[in-house]
Backbone as a ProteinNet text record, in pm:
[ID]
protein_1_A
[PRIMARY]
MSRHAGVRTLILLRHGQTEWNASDRMQGQIDTDLTELGRRQAKEAARELVSRNAIAIVSSDLRRAFDTASALAEHTTVPVVTDARLRETDLGDWEGLTHLDVDADYPGARVAWRLDATYTPPGGESKLEVGARSLPVVQELFADRQDWPGRTIILVAHGGLIAALTAALLDLPPRNWPALGGLANTSWVQLSSHGPSIDQPGWRLDVWNAAAKVAPDVL
[TERTIARY]
84.3	0	87.6	48.2	124.3	129.3	242	254.6	165.4	110	20.3	-126.5	-154	-290.5	-386.3	-339.9	-428.1	-421	-342.5	-320.3	-427.9	-487.1	-583.4	-508.5	-513.5	-447.6	-551.2	-517.7	-606.5	-531.4	-587.5	-529.1	-622.3	-566.3	-640.4	-592.3	-676.6	-640.8	-701.4	-616.8	-668.2	-722.1	-822.1	-883.6	-787	-825	-747.3	-761.2	-684.4	-679.9	-814.1	-847.1	-960.3	-906.7	-991.5	-951.4	-914.4	-982.1	-953.5	-817.1	-778.5	-642.3	-541.3	-568.4	-474.3	-460.7	-564.2	-561.3	-545.8	-505	-482.2	-604.5	-721.9	-845.4	-890.1	-939.6	-978.3	-1113	-1112.7	-1235.1	-1319.5	-1255.9	-1333.7	-1441.6	-1565.6	-1675.7	-1754.5	-1704.4	-1765.9	-1744	-1848.9	-1845.9	-1793.2	-1665.2	-1599.4	-1571.7	-1540.9	-1518.4	-1370.2	-1335.8	-1200.3	-1172.5	-1047.6	-1002.4	-972.8	-940.2	-899	-775	-680.8	-563.2	-604.5	-697.9	-744.1	-803.9	-876.8	-933.5	-823.5	-720.4	-607.5	-534.6	-517.6	-453.5	-531.5	-663.8	-747.8	-730.7	-721.4	-703.4	-567.3	-464.1	-330.1	-327.3	-387.9	-392.1	-469.1	-578.9	-658.4	-576.3	-499.5	-417.7	-313.1	-265.7	-166.3	-229.7	-348.1	-408.3	-496.2	-531.8	-619	-554.6	-421.6	-351.8	-370	-419	-439.5	-563.5	-645.8	-765	-849.4	-885.8	-962.2	-1096.9	-1139.2	-1268.9	-1376.9	-1337.6	-1434.6	-1370.2	-1451.1	-1408.9	-1512.5	-1469.3	-1559.5	-1509.5	-1599.6	-1559.6	-1637.8	-1573.6	-1645.8	-1753.9	-1865.5	-1972.7	-1953	-1844.8	-1816.5	-1766.2	-1805	-1782.4	-1636.5	-1546.1	-1406.2	-1351.2	-1398.9	-1357	-1432.5	-1564.1	-1645	-1601	-1571.6	-1528	-1391.8	-1304.8	-1175.5	-1195.7	-1284	-1314.6	-1377.6	-1463.1	-1530.4	-1431.5	-1323.7	-1220.1	-1154.3	-1136.8	-1081.2	-1182.1	-1306.9	-1409.7	-1430.4	-1403.9	-1420.2	-1330.6	-1220.7	-1127	-1154.8	-1260.9	-1291	-1438.4	-1478	-1620.1	-1675.3	-1598.2	-1635.9	-1705.7	-1826.4	-1895.9	-1838.4	-1861.8	-1823.2	-1938	-1906.4	-2002.1	-1962	-2055.2	-2021.8	-2053.2	-1976.4	-1996	-1960.9	-2057.6	-2036.9	-1936.2	-1909.3	-1810.7	-1669.1	-1651.3	-1520	-1503.4	-1597.2	-1583.2	-1461.7	-1414.8	-1301.1	-1338.4	-1236.2	-1254.2	-1351.2	-1443.3	-1528.9	-1443.1	-1415.1	-1328.2	-1406.3	-1536	-1615.4	-1602.8	-1567.8	-1561.3	-1447.5	-1355.2	-1243.2	-1279.7	-1386.3	-1419.8	-1450.2	-1387.8	-1403.6	-1296.9	-1219.2	-1112.8	-983.2	-898.7	-765.1	-678.1	-562.9	-468.9	-430.3	-409.2	-371.4	-483.5	-608.6	-722.8	-725.6	-706.9	-709.4	-596.6	-478	-363.9	-387.1	-457.4	-484.6	-592.4	-696	-809.4	-787.3	-704.6	-679.6	-528.6	-452.8	-306	-259.3	-172.2	-113.8	-203.4	-329.5	-423.8	-390.9	-350.1	-322.5	-202.2	-103.9	12.1	-31.4	-114.2	-164.3	-245.2	-325	-408.1	-323.1	-214.4	-127.7	-52.1	-18.9	67.2	-8.8	-140.7	-219.6	-344.7	-349.7	-462.8	-592.6	-584.6	-706	-758.4	-681.1	-722.3	-844.8	-942.3	-1066.3	-1083.1	-1085.1	-1115.7	-1252.8	-1272.6	-1399.6	-1518.2	-1609.1	-1725.8	-1700.1	-1578.6	-1542.9	-1516.7	-1427.1	-1395.1	-1244.4	-1197.3	-1055.2	-1015.2	-886	-835.8	-876.3	-876.5	-919.5	-1064	-1149	-1289.2	-1303.1	-1220.3	-1223	-1184	-1079.9	-1038.8	-1146.4	-1214.1	-1317	-1437.8	-1473.3	-1590.6	-1559.1	-1432.9	-1397.9	-1350.9	-1297.5	-1245.9	-1351.2	-1477.9	-1577.7	-1599.6	-1570.5	-1583.6	-1495.3	-1370.7	-1276.8	-1312.7	-1353.6	-1390.8	-1509.1	-1605.2	-1720.9	-1680.8	-1590.3	-1540.6	-1466.7	-1389.8	-1315	-1412.1	-1523	-1619.7	-1704	-1738.4	-1835.7	-1774	-1653.3	-1594.2	-1505.9	-1568.2	-1494.5	-1396.2	-1413.2	-1322.4	-1204	-1189.4	-1081.7	-943.2	-922.9	-787.7	-721.3	-598.6	-523.8	-557.9	-646.8	-691.4	-691.1	-740.9	-726.7	-862.5	-879.6	-993	-936.4	-1001	-956.2	-1061.6	-1019.9	-1103.4	-1053.4	-1144.2	-1107.7	-1163.4	-1075.2	-1118.4	-1034.2	-994.2	-935.2	-810.1	-719.5	-591	-601.4	-681.9	-695.5	-760.5	-862.4	-931.4	-837.2	-759.4	-669	-562.6	-507.5	-407.5	-468.4	-588.4	-653.1	-691.7	-744.1	-782	-659.6	-551.7	-428	-377.9	-376	-331.4	-420.5	-551.8	-644.7	-625.4	-605.5	-582.7	-455.6	-353	-225.3	-226.7	-337.1	-353.2	-236.9	-200.2	-92.4	-137.8	-49.2	-83.3	-113.5	-209.8	-245.6	-127.4	-28.6	85.8	167.3	151.4	227.8	151.8	25.4	-51.8	10.2	69.5	129	245.8	296.7	406.2	362.4	232.6	180.7	148.7	231.8	219.6	114.8	118.3	19.3	39.4	-66.7	-64.1	-86.6	-15.9	-39.4	-170.1	-226.5	-347.4	-323.6	-414.6	-411.9	-289.1	-230.8	-134.1	-211.6	-146.2	-216.9	-129.4	-198.6	-139.7	-177.2	-84.2	-117.3	-88.2	-187.5	-172.1	-204.4	-153.8	-187.1	-215	-316.6	-357.6	-303.9	-219.8	-157.7	-210.2	-307.4	-356.7	-460.6	-494.3	-584.3	-732.8	-768.2	-910.1	-935.4	-1063.6	-1100.3	-1055.6	-1046	-999.1	-847.9	-778.5	-632.7	-595.8	-625.8	-605.3	-458.9	-372.4	-229.5	-197.3	-251.4	-227.4	-83.1	-25.9	108.4	100.5	183.3	192.4	299.2	256.7	349	400.8	309.5	342.6	273.8	345.9	286.5	316.2	212.7	226.4	289	246.6	288.9	206	258.8	185.5	227.5	133.7	166.3	238.3	302.6	370	267.5	241.1	140.2	195.8	121.6	159.9	159.5	253	260.1	138.5	104.4	-2.7	35.1	-64.8	-40.9	11.3	119	177.2	115.2
-120.2	0	124.9	228.1	352.9	420.8	481	553.9	676.9	715.2	829.9	788.8	660.1	609.8	679.1	710.9	771.3	922.3	983.3	1128	1200.5	1301.3	1386.5	1507.8	1527	1641.8	1749.8	1873.3	1987.6	2094.4	2135.9	2243.4	2364.7	2479.8	2605.8	2694	2714.9	2787	2926.5	3027.4	3163.3	3187.3	3271.4	3304	3377.3	3384.8	3458.5	3609.4	3679.8	3825.8	3891.5	3999.5	4085.1	4224.9	4308.6	4447.9	4516.8	4479.6	4542.6	4500.9	4376.2	4334.9	4419.4	4438.2	4509.2	4655.8	4712.5	4855.1	4877.8	4772.8	4784	4840.4	4788.1	4831	4720.9	4761.4	4667.8	4604.6	4473.2	4405.9	4357.8	4286.6	4227.6	4137.8	4160.8	4076.5	4136.1	4244.7	4295.9	4192.4	4166.1	4056	4104.8	4080.7	4128.4	4011.9	4045.5	3944.3	3929.2	3813.5	3790	3874.9	3918.7	3979.4	3868.6	3908.3	3809.6	3735.1	3808.8	3743.4	3648.3	3690.2	3604.6	3474.4	3480.5	3358.7	3267.8	3328.2	3247.1	3182.8	3259.2	3204.6	3086.1	3099.3	2991.4	2865	2880.4	2764.4	2700.1	2782.3	2728.4	2652.1	2710.5	2642.7	2512.3	2513.7	2392.4	2281.6	2316	2213.9	2156.4	2239.4	2192.7	2104.1	2142.5	2076.3	1957.8	1942.3	1831.9	1697.6	1693.7	1568.3	1522.6	1611.7	1574.2	1486.9	1475.2	1389.5	1418.4	1543.5	1585.8	1514.1	1480.8	1416.4	1518.9	1644.3	1750.6	1884.6	1975.9	2113.6	2203.5	2277.9	2366.8	2509.4	2600.5	2736.5	2839.7	2951.6	3072.4	3097.7	3158.7	3186.2	3317.1	3390.5	3511	3471.1	3547.5	3505.5	3479.1	3562.3	3546.5	3411.2	3362.1	3230.4	3119.5	3136.4	3033.1	3010.3	3118.1	3102.3	3034	3061.8	2992.5	2844.5	2814.6	2674.5	2603.2	2673.6	2613	2575.1	2654.7	2621	2488.3	2462.9	2335.1	2222.8	2248.5	2144.8	2099.4	2188.3	2152.2	2036	2015.2	1907.7	1782.1	1783.6	1670.9	1634.7	1533.4	1498.8	1545.3	1628.3	1673	1808.9	1822.8	1951.6	2049.2	2178.4	2281.2	2302.4	2292.9	2323.1	2455.8	2548.5	2678.9	2683.6	2764.4	2783.3	2927.4	3004.1	3145.8	3168	3065.8	3080.5	3094.9	3068.7	3083.9	3219.5	3311.7	3446.8	3517.5	3616.8	3696.3	3772.8	3823.6	3906.6	4021	4043.5	4162.5	4282.1	4371.1	4486.1	4611.2	4598.5	4709	4836	4944.2	5075.8	5087.1	4991.2	4997.2	4943.3	4867	4803.6	4908	4891.2	4983.8	5091.4	5105.6	5205.7	5146.1	5231.3	5186	5182.5	5116.6	5114.4	5256.8	5341.6	5480.4	5554.6	5525.9	5587.7	5549.6	5420.6	5373.2	5437.7	5445.3	5504.8	5652.5	5721.1	5863.5	5884.9	5800.6	5819.1	5755.8	5650.8	5577.4	5555.9	5661.5	5650.6	5538.9	5453.6	5344.8	5224.6	5232.3	5124.7	4996.4	5008.1	4885.8	4811.4	4885.5	4821.4	4748.2	4814.1	4750.2	4625	4633.9	4520.7	4402.1	4429.7	4321.1	4255	4332.6	4282.8	4232.5	4252.4	4217	4141.7	4012.3	3930.4	3966.8	4044.3	4085.1	4219.2	4287.6	4420.8	4407.9	4493.7	4489.2	4617.3	4609.7	4728.7	4784.1	4915	4971.7	4910.9	4851.4	4788.5	4651.4	4597	4469.3	4360.3	4268.7	4158.1	4136.8	4084.1	4057.8	3926.5	3906.2	3780.3	3662.6	3682.5	3575.2	3536.6	3635.1	3606.1	3532	3568.1	3498.7	3352	3327.9	3190.1	3111.3	3175.8	3107	3069.3	3152.5	3117.9	3016.5	3009.2	2916.6	2780	2772.3	2645.5	2534.6	2563.4	2455.6	2391.6	2464.5	2404.9	2280.8	2294.2	2181.9	2075.5	2117.6	2020.4	1935.2	1997	1922	1824.7	1866.2	1775	1658.2	1686.8	1582.2	1478.5	1526.3	1434.7	1360.9	1430.2	1374.9	1292.7	1329.1	1261.4	1145.2	1030.6	912.2	864.9	916.2	879.6	973.7	1069	1166.8	1107.2	1020.5	970.7	914	959.4	917.1	995	1096.4	1169.3	1320	1398.9	1544.5	1613.2	1718.8	1810.3	1949.2	2021.7	2155.9	2258.7	2360.3	2475.1	2593.3	2667.9	2783.2	2907.3	2999.6	3112.7	3236.6	3307.5	3440.3	3446.3	3540.2	3545.1	3560	3655.7	3677.2	3559.9	3504.2	3387.7	3269.3	3243.8	3128.6	3141.5	3261.5	3280.8	3258.3	3310.7	3295.4	3150.2	3083.2	2943.2	2856.4	2883	2806.8	2824.2	2948.3	2974.4	2904	2903.6	2837	2685.6	2627.7	2483.5	2442.7	2524.4	2495	2533.3	2596.1	2638.9	2728.8	2822.1	2914.6	3015.4	3057.1	3166.1	3292.2	3373.2	3492.1	3581	3589.8	3677.1	3626.3	3497.7	3439.9	3436.5	3477	3472.5	3557.1	3673.6	3753.6	3685.7	3575	3503.7	3446.3	3426	3376.8	3497.3	3520.7	3640.8	3627.5	3722.2	3725.9	3616.5	3591.8	3491.9	3560.4	3514.1	3562.9	3504.9	3569.3	3515.9	3376.2	3285.9	3142.7	3069.9	3124.6	3045.4	2959.6	2857.1	2770.5	2729.4	2681.9	2632.1	2484.4	2403.3	2262.1	2226.4	2165.2	2113.1	1964.6	1893.3	1752.1	1719	1636	1594.8	1455.3	1446.4	1318.6	1264.9	1332.4	1292.7	1182.3	1128	1012.6	1046.3	1174.6	1205.7	1353.8	1390.5	1529.8	1614.8	1554.3	1626.7	1641.3	1553.6	1559.2	1542.6	1644.3	1628.3	1630.2	1691.1	1691	1755.9	1876.4	1944.3	1990.3	1970.3	2018.2	2107.1	2210	2296.3	2240.8	2192.5	2133.2	2234.6	2322.4	2414.9	2547.3	2656.7	2790.6	2870.3	2925.3	3017.3	2950.1	2826	2758.6	2810.2	2799.2	2850.2	2777.5	2767.3	2724.4	2839.6	2811.9	2918	2993.7	3117.4	3198.3	3336.8	3413	3551.5	3628.1	3722.8	3795.9	3885.8	3912.7	4007.1	4145.4	4224.9	4363.8	4439.6	4510.9	4582.9	4720.3
0	0	0	-75.1	-82.1	54.4	83.1	209.9	213.8	97.7	91.8	97.5	117.9	106.8	204.3	323.6	423.1	429.3	341.2	345	263.8	324.9	254	198.8	68	5.3	-23.4	14.7	-5.1	-83.8	-196.9	-277.2	-269.8	-240.1	-232.1	-346.8	-445.4	-567.8	-566.8	-589.5	-601	-742.3	-752.5	-881	-973.7	-1101.7	-1200.7	-1184.2	-1262.8	-1252.9	-1288.9	-1217.1	-1250.6	-1281.7	-1338.2	-1363	-1232.8	-1126.5	-997	-945.2	-967.8	-933.4	-1009.3	-1137.6	-1223.6	-1185.8	-1125.2	-1089.4	-939.2	-864.8	-720.4	-648.1	-683.2	-618.1	-521.3	-406.1	-300.8	-338	-364	-407.4	-291.1	-198.3	-90.6	-147.1	-107.4	-151.5	-267.4	-327	-449.2	-560.2	-637.2	-733.8	-868	-893.8	-1015	-1110.4	-1234.7	-1338.3	-1370.6	-1425.2	-1473.5	-1597.1	-1610.3	-1735.5	-1835.9	-1957.7	-2057.1	-2008.9	-1949	-1890.9	-1780.4	-1696.9	-1588.6	-1638.8	-1750.1	-1807.4	-1861.7	-1920.2	-1968.2	-1850.6	-1744.3	-1624.9	-1569.4	-1568.4	-1517.4	-1600.4	-1732.9	-1820.3	-1799.1	-1780.2	-1755	-1622.4	-1519.4	-1389.5	-1400.3	-1476.3	-1493.5	-1557	-1660.3	-1727.2	-1632.6	-1541.3	-1444.3	-1336.3	-1289.8	-1174.1	-1210.1	-1337.4	-1374.3	-1342.9	-1342.5	-1314.7	-1170	-1084.7	-944	-925.1	-1028.9	-1021.9	-898.4	-882.7	-765.7	-758.9	-637.8	-617.1	-586.3	-559.4	-533.8	-565.1	-619.7	-644.1	-577.5	-477.6	-404.2	-422.3	-457.9	-492.8	-413.7	-388.8	-350.2	-453.9	-409.6	-504.5	-580.5	-553.5	-630.4	-769.3	-872.2	-1010.9	-1043.4	-993.5	-1030.6	-985.1	-871.4	-823.7	-895.9	-909.7	-974.2	-1118.5	-1191.4	-1330.5	-1338.5	-1241.3	-1235.8	-1207.4	-1112.8	-1080.8	-1200.1	-1274.5	-1389.4	-1498.1	-1513	-1611.2	-1575.9	-1446.9	-1402.8	-1423.7	-1389.2	-1399.9	-1543.6	-1640.4	-1781	-1821.5	-1747.4	-1778.9	-1696.8	-1616.5	-1527.8	-1540.4	-1466.5	-1454.6	-1321	-1250.7	-1117	-1126.9	-1073.6	-1079.2	-977.1	-1000.6	-904.2	-805.7	-679.1	-572.9	-511.7	-494.3	-437.6	-288.5	-218.1	-74.7	-40.2	6.6	36.6	148	227.8	335.5	281	150.3	88.2	20.6	42.8	-11.7	47.7	-26.1	21	148.1	213.9	332.2	303.6	395.9	388	429.8	336	363.1	401.8	418.7	469.9	387.4	454.8	390.1	289.6	291.3	197	58.6	49.1	-78.2	-184.9	-299.9	-410.4	-415.3	-307.5	-303.5	-358.1	-415.8	-453.6	-328.9	-340.6	-228.7	-189.1	-288	-258.6	-187.3	-226.1	-158.5	-10.7	15.3	154.6	234.3	173.6	243.7	273.1	182.7	204	309.2	305.5	396.9	533.8	537.8	662.8	676.8	705.6	710	803.9	751.1	830.1	849.2	803.9	832.7	756.5	630	553.4	610.1	659.8	722.9	848.7	929.5	1051.9	1019	914.1	872.7	829.3	759.3	713.8	828.9	931.3	1039	1160.5	1163.9	1281.7	1237.2	1266.1	1222.2	1291.6	1399.2	1470.4	1420.7	1335.8	1288.7	1197.5	1219.1	1141.7	1061.7	927.9	848.3	888.8	883.9	927.7	853.5	929.9	871	811.5	828.6	767.7	869.2	834.4	924.1	929.3	1040.4	1059.5	993.3	979.7	924.4	1012.9	1144.8	1234.4	1208.5	1182.3	1152.6	1020.3	921.6	792.7	811	888.4	915.4	986.5	1082.1	1160.1	1075.2	976	894.6	785.8	742.2	634.3	684	803.7	856.1	856.6	892.9	891.4	754	646.3	512.8	502.5	547	540.7	643.5	761.4	864.6	819.4	751	701.8	591.8	503.5	400.6	464	567.6	638.2	694	748.8	809.5	706.3	596.2	501.3	389.5	345.7	230.2	276.1	289.8	332	225.9	102.2	-6.7	-18.9	72.2	62.6	88.5	188.6	214.4	89.4	64.3	-52.9	-178.7	-167	-285.2	-257.9	-354.3	-350.3	-360.8	-282.3	-294.6	-322.9	-413.7	-451	-411.6	-337.8	-306.5	-389.4	-451.2	-532.9	-464.2	-430.9	-349.4	-377.9	-274.5	-284.2	-196.9	-230.4	-162.2	-11.4	34.2	177.9	247.3	185.4	241.5	251.3	145.6	145.3	253.7	270.8	375.8	513.7	535.6	666	692.2	591.3	608.4	633.4	561.6	583.4	726.5	774.4	911.7	1012.2	985.6	1076.5	1075.4	956.5	948	1021.4	1011	1077.3	1224.1	1267.2	1407.3	1451.4	1363.4	1395.6	1501.4	1590.1	1681.2	1599	1640.7	1561.8	1526.2	1614.7	1586.6	1467.8	1433.1	1322.6	1190.5	1190.4	1066.3	955.4	985.8	877.3	806.2	859.9	793	658.7	642.3	515.3	427.7	328.9	246.3	137.6	43.2	-63	-166.1	-242.4	-348.8	-483.5	-584.9	-719.8	-773.1	-873.3	-935.1	-991.3	-964.5	-999.8	-945	-838.9	-762.4	-663.1	-613.3	-520	-403.7	-301.4	-177.8	-167.3	-120.2	-97.2	47.7	111.5	246.3	244.7	343.3	354.9	500.5	520.7	654.4	682.6	785.5	821.2	953.8	1011.8	1142.8	1137.4	1253.8	1258.7	1255.4	1280.4	1294.1	1270.7	1263.5	1245.2	1363.6	1481.1	1599.8	1601.5	1532.1	1519.9	1371.9	1290.5	1145.7	1103	1184.7	1151.9	1019.7	995.5	868.4	856.1	737.5	704.4	580.7	577.4	460.5	367.2	250.7	154	52.7	4.1	-104.5	-78.3	-102.9	-90.3	-217.2	-278.3	-391.4	-514	-541.2	-663.8	-779.9	-902.1	-1017.6	-1143.7	-1236.5	-1371	-1441	-1553.5	-1628.6	-1711.6	-1672.9	-1740.9	-1767.9	-1846.9	-1871.2	-1739.5	-1719.7	-1592.9	-1575.2	-1448.9	-1420.4	-1469.9	-1501.6	-1540.3	-1417.8	-1433.1	-1319.8	-1305.6
[MASK]
+++++++++++++++++++++++++++++++++++++++++++++++++++++++++++++++++++++++++++++++++++++++++++++++++++++++++++++++++++++++++++++++++++++++++++++++++++++++++++++++++++++++++++++++++++++++++++++++++++++++++++++++++++++++++++

């Protein structure tokens, strides 16, 4: 028997580029579309990840993530299931503003937000809250998918959500959450569960910010 037979592999894929990504605008939970480059990125990522033979594809219900997930599903027989708990961080009053706008209106706030997992954008949610709402998605899959051991499940979501969920799965102390940096569009994270049960999942971080070879994002 393979030494990986009991290991649950989890891939967290970030969506492709949007116009808001290209213009450094804060998206949060605003529902934006992929650019032409973003659609190409999604297809490249799909060609790379199809070899993982995923048994489930679960996506944020925001279009940029769902369309990225759909590009992967086109190469498989696995349908995309959406889950609103995988939406990006609610950025509250910052949503729709450019990075420069936020820096002008809230001096020092973006730095504080990046360095403090408990920091909450005005009217939004903290990274800890994002981790807390998304963690049950994986816990439920762990409990429900008896066919997961030895195989792969792919979640398609957003950069902030993926970082928060990864930190929550690894049970990192809040002060260490900023160690997980940003993700490029259609980059992915891979974790594996080596533990005996849902109460002791034994998650390990195998890969951070991996990517297929695609055209660079617009700077």
